[in-house]
C-alpha positions as CSV (number, residue, x, y, z in Angstrom):
1,M,-14.8,17.4,12.8
2,T,-13.8,20.8,11.3
3,A,-15.5,22.0,8.0
4,A,-12.5,21.2,6.0
5,G,-12.1,17.6,7.5
6,A,-15.8,17.1,6.7
7,K,-15.2,18.1,3.0
8,L,-12.2,16.0,2.9
9,W,-13.7,13.0,4.3
10,K,-16.7,13.0,1.8
11,A,-13.9,13.3,-1.2
12,L,-12.3,10.2,0.0
13,P,-13.2,7.0,-2.4
14,D,-15.3,4.2,-1.2
15,V,-12.6,1.7,-0.4
16,A,-15.3,-1.0,0.7
17,L,-16.9,-0.7,-2.9
18,I,-13.2,-0.7,-4.7
19,H,-12.3,-3.7,-2.7
20,D,-15.6,-5.6,-3.4
21,V,-15.6,-5.0,-7.1
22,S,-11.6,-5.5,-7.8
23,F,-11.0,-8.4,-5.1
24,K,-14.4,-10.6,-4.8
25,G,-14.0,-13.9,-5.3
26,M,-10.3,-13.7,-5.4
27,D,-8.4,-16.5,-3.1
28,A,-7.1,-14.9,-0.2
29,A,-4.0,-16.8,-1.2
30,D,-3.4,-15.5,-4.2
31,I,-4.0,-11.9,-2.8
32,A,-1.5,-12.4,-0.1
33,A,1.2,-13.9,-2.6
34,A,0.9,-10.8,-4.8
35,V,1.2,-8.3,-2.0
36,R,4.2,-10.1,-0.5
37,V,5.6,-9.9,-4.2
38,L,4.8,-6.0,-4.5
39,Q,6.2,-5.4,-1.2
40,T,9.3,-7.3,-1.9
41,A,10.0,-5.2,-5.0
42,T,9.1,-1.9,-3.6
43,E,11.5,-2.2,-1.0
44,R,14.3,-3.4,-3.1
45,L,13.5,-0.2,-5.8
46,E,13.3,1.5,-2.5
47,T,16.8,0.7,-1.2
48,Y,18.4,0.8,-4.6
49,I,17.2,4.3,-4.9
50,E,18.3,5.1,-1.4
51,T,22.0,3.6,-1.7
52,S,23.1,3.7,-5.5
53,G,22.4,7.8,-5.4
54,S,20.4,6.7,-8.9
55,P,18.8,9.5,-10.2
56,L,15.7,7.1,-10.6
57,K,12.5,9.1,-9.6
58,L,9.0,7.6,-9.4
59,R,7.1,10.5,-10.5
60,H,3.6,9.3,-9.6
61,M,4.2,8.0,-6.2
62,G,5.7,11.3,-4.7
63,N,8.1,10.8,-2.0
64,V,9.1,7.0,-2.0
65,A,10.7,7.4,1.4
66,G,7.2,8.6,2.7
67,V,5.3,6.0,1.0
68,S,7.4,3.4,2.8
69,R,6.8,4.4,6.0
70,K,3.0,4.8,5.2
71,R,2.8,1.3,4.0
72,K,5.3,-0.2,7.1
73,S,2.8,1.8,9.5
74,L,-0.1,-0.4,8.1
75,A,1.6,-3.6,8.0
76,G,-0.1,-4.6,11.2
77,S,-3.5,-3.7,10.1
78,Q,-6.3,-5.7,9.4
79,G,-7.4,-4.4,5.6
80,P,-8.1,-5.9,2.1
81,F,-3.8,-6.2,1.5
82,S,-3.0,-7.4,4.8
83,T,-1.8,-10.9,5.0
84,P,-2.7,-13.4,7.9
85,A,-0.2,-13.5,11.1
86,G,2.6,-15.7,10.4
87,E,2.8,-15.8,6.3
88,G,4.9,-12.8,6.1
89,G,4.4,-9.2,4.5
């Protein structure tokens, strides 16, 4: 790993700690439901922005299309926000 890569790696937050603090003891089905709702809402908003020519900008999310591609690329991964196979998402 390059020196720049090592520096970046050290700057990343401890995702396991964030997950444990945020979601410990929560029902997996409740988390999966929240993920589905937020994914659907995000997809609808992205579609609206892309097809309507809306001047709406999501300032804190940066490039909405880039966020969408990243989220979709992670869709098959198993992590704190993944849904069990066959449950949508």
